[in-house]
C-alpha positions as CSV (number, residue, x, y, z in Angstrom):
1,M,-14.0,-2.3,-3.4
2,N,-11.0,-4.3,-5.0
3,V,-8.7,-3.1,-2.3
4,A,-11.2,-4.6,0.5
5,R,-11.0,-8.0,-1.3
6,V,-7.3,-8.2,-0.6
7,F,-7.7,-7.5,3.3
8,V,-10.6,-10.1,3.5
9,A,-8.3,-13.1,3.6
10,E,-4.8,-13.0,5.2
11,Y,-2.8,-13.4,2.2
12,P,1.1,-13.7,2.9
13,I,2.0,-11.3,0.0
14,L,0.1,-8.1,-0.9
15,L,0.7,-6.6,-4.4
16,L,-0.8,-3.0,-4.0
17,D,-1.1,-0.4,-7.0
18,E,-1.9,2.8,-5.6
19,P,-4.2,1.6,-2.9
20,T,-5.3,5.0,-1.7
21,A,-5.6,6.9,-4.9
22,S,-8.9,8.8,-5.2
23,L,-10.1,8.0,-1.7
24,D,-11.2,10.7,0.9
25,A,-9.1,11.0,4.1
26,A,-10.9,8.5,6.1
27,S,-10.9,6.0,3.7
28,R,-7.2,6.5,3.1
29,L,-6.5,6.3,6.9
30,A,-8.6,2.9,7.1
31,I,-6.3,1.5,4.0
32,V,-3.3,2.6,5.8
33,D,-4.3,0.9,9.0
34,L,-5.1,-2.3,7.0
35,I,-1.7,-2.2,5.4
36,R,-0.1,-1.9,8.8
37,E,-2.1,-4.8,10.3
38,A,-1.2,-7.1,7.4
39,R,2.6,-6.1,7.8
40,A,2.1,-6.7,11.7
41,R,1.0,-10.2,11.0
42,G,3.9,-10.9,8.8
43,A,2.7,-10.3,5.1
44,A,5.0,-9.1,2.8
45,V,3.8,-6.0,1.1
46,L,4.8,-4.8,-2.4
47,G,3.2,-1.4,-3.6
48,I,3.1,1.4,-6.0
49,V,2.3,4.4,-3.9
50,H,2.9,7.8,-5.3
51,D,1.3,9.6,-2.2
52,A,4.3,10.6,-0.3
53,Q,2.6,10.7,3.0
54,V,1.1,7.4,2.7
55,R,4.4,5.9,1.5
56,A,6.0,7.4,4.7
57,E,3.3,5.7,7.0
58,V,3.6,2.3,5.5
59,A,7.0,1.8,3.9
60,T,9.8,0.0,5.4
61,R,11.9,0.3,2.2
62,V,11.5,2.8,-1.0
63,R,12.8,2.3,-4.4
64,T,12.5,5.5,-6.5
65,L,12.8,4.9,-10.4
66,A,14.3,7.6,-12.6
67,A,12.3,8.5,-15.7
68,T,14.8,6.7,-17.8
69,E,14.3,3.5,-15.8
70,A,10.7,3.7,-16.3
71,A,10.5,3.7,-19.9
């Protein structure tokens, strides 16, 4: 439900923290499509995405933090 709120309005910047976590495959695909649509309309998207497949589908740039950087 929280993810849906983000996509109702056309915000210029989206900050997403694991937007597809705990979703079934169909819901995950729907969120990926919404992220793509937001990017296509020019929104900046910054997200934390641990799912490598989702990350590969939506990311244009990736920054990986080493364990020492996260602490």
